[in-house]
C-alpha positions as CSV (number, residue, x, y, z in Angstrom):
1,M,49.5,-193.9,-180.8
2,N,48.4,-195.0,-177.4
3,E,49.0,-192.9,-174.3
4,E,51.3,-195.3,-172.6
5,S,53.6,-195.6,-175.6
6,R,53.6,-191.9,-176.0
7,K,54.6,-191.3,-172.4
8,E,57.4,-193.9,-172.6
9,I,58.8,-192.4,-175.8
10,L,58.7,-188.9,-174.4
11,E,60.5,-190.1,-171.2
12,S,63.2,-191.6,-173.4
13,L,63.4,-188.5,-175.5
14,Y,63.9,-186.3,-172.4
15,K,66.7,-188.5,-171.3
16,L,68.2,-188.4,-174.8
17,N,68.0,-184.6,-174.9
18,Y,69.8,-184.5,-171.6
19,W,72.6,-186.7,-172.9
20,F,73.1,-184.5,-176.0
21,A,73.1,-181.4,-173.8
22,N,75.6,-182.9,-171.4
23,E,77.9,-184.0,-174.3
24,M,77.7,-180.5,-175.8
25,L,78.7,-178.9,-172.6
26,K,81.6,-181.3,-172.2
27,E,82.7,-180.4,-175.8
28,E,82.5,-176.7,-175.1
29,Q,84.5,-177.0,-171.9
30,S,87.1,-179.1,-173.7
31,A,87.3,-176.5,-176.5
32,T,87.8,-173.7,-173.9
33,K,90.6,-175.6,-172.1
34,F,92.2,-176.4,-175.5
35,E,92.1,-172.7,-176.6
36,A,93.6,-171.6,-173.3
37,A,96.4,-174.1,-173.6
38,C,97.1,-172.9,-177.1
39,Q,97.1,-169.3,-176.0
40,K,99.5,-170.1,-173.2
41,A,101.9,-172.0,-175.5
42,T,101.8,-169.1,-178.0
43,E,102.5,-166.6,-175.3
44,E,105.5,-168.7,-174.2
45,G,106.9,-168.4,-177.7
46,A,106.0,-171.9,-179.0
47,D,104.9,-172.4,-182.5
48,V,101.4,-173.8,-182.2
49,I,99.7,-175.5,-185.1
50,L,96.9,-177.6,-183.8
51,V,93.5,-178.5,-185.1
52,S,90.5,-179.2,-182.9
53,A,87.1,-180.4,-183.9
54,S,85.6,-179.6,-180.5
55,T,83.6,-176.6,-181.7
56,G,82.1,-178.8,-184.5
57,N,81.2,-181.5,-182.0
58,A,79.4,-179.0,-179.8
59,K,77.5,-177.6,-182.9
60,C,76.5,-181.2,-183.8
61,M,75.2,-181.8,-180.3
62,K,73.2,-178.6,-180.4
63,G,71.6,-179.7,-183.7
64,C,70.7,-183.0,-182.1
65,M,69.2,-181.3,-179.1
66,E,67.1,-179.0,-181.4
67,A,65.9,-182.1,-183.4
68,V,65.0,-184.0,-180.2
69,V,63.0,-181.0,-178.9
70,Q,61.1,-180.8,-182.2
71,V,60.2,-184.5,-181.8
72,I,59.2,-183.9,-178.1
73,N,57.0,-180.9,-179.1
74,F,55.5,-183.0,-182.0
75,L,54.6,-185.8,-179.6
76,R,53.2,-183.4,-177.0
77,N,50.7,-182.1,-179.6
78,K,47.6,-184.3,-179.3
79,E,46.4,-183.5,-182.8
80,E,49.8,-184.6,-184.4
81,V,49.8,-187.7,-182.3
82,S,46.4,-188.7,-183.6
83,Y,47.9,-189.2,-187.0
84,I,50.7,-191.5,-185.9
85,E,50.3,-195.0,-187.1
86,P,51.1,-198.1,-185.0
87,W,54.1,-199.0,-187.2
88,Q,55.6,-195.6,-186.6
89,T,55.3,-196.0,-182.8
90,V,56.9,-199.5,-183.0
91,G,59.7,-198.0,-185.2
92,V,60.6,-195.3,-182.7
93,E,60.3,-197.7,-179.8
94,A,62.7,-200.1,-181.6
95,M,65.3,-197.4,-182.2
96,L,65.1,-196.3,-178.5
97,K,65.4,-199.9,-177.3
98,Q,68.4,-200.6,-179.6
99,I,70.4,-197.6,-178.3
100,K,69.8,-198.9,-174.7
101,E,71.0,-202.3,-175.7
102,D,74.0,-201.1,-177.6
103,Q,74.8,-198.3,-175.2
104,V,75.6,-196.2,-178.3
105,I,73.7,-193.1,-179.4
106,P,74.2,-192.3,-183.1
107,F,74.1,-188.5,-183.8
108,D,71.6,-189.1,-186.6
109,L,69.1,-190.7,-184.2
110,P,66.9,-187.6,-183.8
111,Y,66.6,-187.2,-187.5
112,A,65.8,-190.9,-188.0
113,I,63.0,-190.5,-185.5
114,Q,61.7,-187.5,-187.3
115,S,61.8,-189.4,-190.5
116,V,59.8,-192.3,-189.1
117,L,57.2,-189.9,-187.6
118,G,56.9,-188.1,-191.0
119,M,58.2,-184.8,-189.7
120,W,59.2,-183.7,-193.2
121,D,59.1,-180.0,-192.6
122,E,61.4,-180.3,-189.6
123,L,63.8,-182.6,-191.5
124,T,64.0,-180.3,-194.5
125,A,64.7,-177.3,-192.2
126,N,67.4,-179.2,-190.4
127,V,69.3,-180.2,-193.6
128,K,71.3,-177.1,-194.4
């Protein structure tokens, strides 16, 4: 992997991690507001039966952040980078380019990047 590609990929991954963190915080805030509204309705005597997936969404975002950080740390390790083949670099670059074009970030993106980079131990640990 050449140094320029590595730096561009790392910059994109830092931005990706920020996006996941921001989304997680929004989900946590939404869950807090939702729980407060349910508590207030219950205190006012209303029967409240609601289901929210906000907590699950925040947990998903946290998992994505952890996986992105693992990729970042992998790419910051010069020894690991020396084993990356050109096709792997092109694969990661293509995924990052596609999310920019589509303006959609799939939640399995960090794990797909780990797969392309051959980060098998990290993938196995992330699949619970």
